[in-house]
Structures are given as C-alpha cells and as structure tokens.
C-alpha positions, 0 to 999 in steps of 0.5 A: 460562527462555523469554522472553515470548511475542510478541503477534500483532500490534496493531489495524490500525485503530491502525496505520492511525491519523494520532495513533499514526502520527505518534506512530511518526514522532516517536518519541513513546513517552509517546504509543506506550505510551498508545496501545498500553494504550488502544487494543490492551488491552496493559498497562504490565507487558506492554509491559515484557515483551514489550520488555526493560524493566522496568516502572518504566522504562515507568511513567516512559515513560508519564508523560513523565519519561523517554524512549528514544533508544538504537537497540537499545532502540527496535528491541526495542520495535518487535519487542516489539510488532510496529511495522513498522519502517518507522513507527519509520525502522528497516529492516524488521524479521525477523518483518516478512518472511513464514515461508514465504520460503526464503533462496535461493542466489545465482547470479553473472549474466553482465553483461547484452549490450546486443545481446542477442537477444529469446527472449521477443519483447520488444525489448531493455531500454534500458542504463542511464545518466546525465547529468552535470549530473543527477548534480551536480544530485541531490549540491546536493539538487536534482531535474532533470525528467530524473530525475524521469522516470527515477523515473517510468519505474521505477515503470511497470516495477515495475507492468508487473513486479507484472502478470506476477508479483505484487507481493510480490517487490518489496516491497525495491525499492519501498520503498527507492524511496519512502524515496528519494523521500522524502528528495528531497522533503524536499531540494528546492527546491520547483520539482518538489515538486509532481510528488515528492509525486505520484511517493511517493504512487505509490510509497506505493500499491504498496508497499501493494500489494506488501504485500497480495500477501505477505498482510501486511496491517497492514504494507499498510494502513500504506502504503496509508494513506500513500499517501492522505495524500500525494494529500490534501495533492495534492488529488487526488481520483481517486488518493485514491478509487484507494487507498481502493478498494484498502484495500477490497479489502484488508478484503474478503480480511482479513474485514472486509467491513462495513469493505470497504463503508464504504472503497468507499462513500467512494472513491465520494464522492472520486471524486465530487468530482472529477466522478465519472470513469465508467470509475473509478466503475465499478470502485468500485461493483465492490469494493463488490459484493465486499464486499457478496458476502462479506456474502452481502448479495445485493441490495447486491451486484446493485445495486452491480453494476448500477451498475457495469455502469451506469457502464461504459457511460458510459465505453464509448469515452472510456476513454482519458479515464480516469487510466492506474491504471484502464484495466485496467478493460475488458470481460472485466474487468467480467465476470470480476468479476462472476462472483466477485462473483456466485459469492461469493452462490453464483450463479456461474450467474447471467445474463451471467457468461461465465468466472470466475477469481480478481482 
C-alpha cells in the first residue's frame, strides 16, 4: 500500500515564531510535536504516519519520556512535517527545491584567464587571492579585518547578481555563506563580533529574498525572521525596518495583505525610533500602499502614496545620507511603484503615472 501523502506545509506564522525556531534549533521534539499539534492541528496519530513512527513512540516523545537522536529519524521528521532543513541543522531537503527546476548537464568550463577581454564592457574581474596570515588566523578560529572585507565584498556581488538575474539561483551559495559566517561568530574572540553579526543579518535577508524570488515563502520568512533577530541584537533599527519591509512585500504577494499592512506599519514605527530617515520612510510608505491596494482599500492606498511622496521630497538632494540598501528607491522607482499600486486599484491612468512595470 502507498504511504501517507505528505501535508502541504506548516503555517508560516508557526515557522516564524521564536518558540518554534528555538525548539527546532535545540532539536526539542517534545516541543516541536506539541506545537505541530496545537498550532497546525496535526494530531499524534497523523504525526506518526507522516514520520514513519508508531503512535506510542510519538506519545512518549510528546510526554518527554523519549527523545530523538538518530539523524535518519530526524530527517524523516523534517520530511514528513515539511520542516525546512536549515531549522534543524540539516542540509536542504529535496522538497525545498522547486519541482520546476530541472537538472542540467554541466560542461566543464575552461580556466578563467587573468587578462581577458571584456565583451560586456565591464572591467575584468580580479583573480581571487588569499593572505597566509589570514588563512592561519582562520585555522585558529580568528577573523581578520581583511577576511571580513572579503566576505562583505561577496555579499555586494550577490546583490549585483540579484539585480541582473534574480536571486533564486543564488540560494545555495548565500545559505552556505550564512552558515560560514555563523560559525565564525561562534569562534570569534569578540573583536569583530558585531561586524560579523551585521554581516550575518545581511546574508539572512539576502537568503530570504532569494527564497522569495523562488516562491518558497515559508523558507523565505524563516530567513527574514533570522535577519530580524540578528539586527535586533545589534540595535540596528533601520535595518530591522528594511527586513520588515521585505516581509511586508512577501505577505502582499503571498495573499496576506492584512499582515502586509501590519508589517509595513511596524517597519515605519521601527524606522522612526532611528530618526525616521526620509528615503527609508518613503520606501516603507510605498510598501504600505501595495498592501492597501491588494486589500482594495483605495483611501488607505492613496494616503500611503501621498506620505511616500512627501517623504521623498524631504529626501531629495540628501540621498547619500540614506543607507546604501535603500538608494535604489529613486524618483523613477517612486513613479513606477505608484503606478503598480494604482493599477491594483484599477486606477492605472491616475495622475502622475508615467509607466507601469513589475517590481
């Protein structure tokens, strides 16, 4: 007889909750199973069927009389309950990869020449190089400033690639970098701990964006929540607002516009605690406008657009004072995003709209 059909996934709000993430990180399956029952409505008998266990064993785990230690059983639980592998310290599970992605035969690429011609008009990429002192320091569990700068350069390169081709294909590399930086945080002597934590927050946001591009919304939200946690511990309120804005946009596309409004408003409140940087506020008000437009709330949408325009006028001429991650939000982007929001309301020919495109 065929085995039980896997369920479609745990609720995003459960995956993003701190108690769930803590239980998964600690591999506390007593709490994991209890939360699955209470928050997802999956009862012990169903848990047992999904995870290839007996109901009595599931009952013993839920009562705390028994634990799970064998990696093959933990993997069965992850696959049966659709728990993203990263939450349990596992590799990405096969079902986390979109089914539309087909395996491609890879042909070996010739070694890259140092002096190559640049057909696309861009300067040749520098050859990677390492410093012996840095390598020796890493072997001792230490991080040097030049190592940190190299990691930051990698993140900037990922964003450039995301701008050109989207972030979906970057997921393995970004998540690998995130794990590496997390390991460095644990072994660092504290000298560059804050810088590493900020870098990890940026990588977690980038991972969330890459999974968002791939329409793996639950995994994206998990990474965004991690970025939020890291930036909160750094007291970086502007970056927290940035992460919340990403989560708001995702909620809009994921059919949860009410959540999107709440997240955008929380992002604005968070940014105000850091002084309410005008360009950041302009972008955040536009996120709110998208959510109101999806709700078909015309007054709320128009008010948010007006606030976005007012904030942009305050920012005009002072864009260099804004964080680098929001400088993409220029006047053209403001006009285009206004068009998108009005189009959702059926007002694509509203005043001031010169063009509409997808974000």
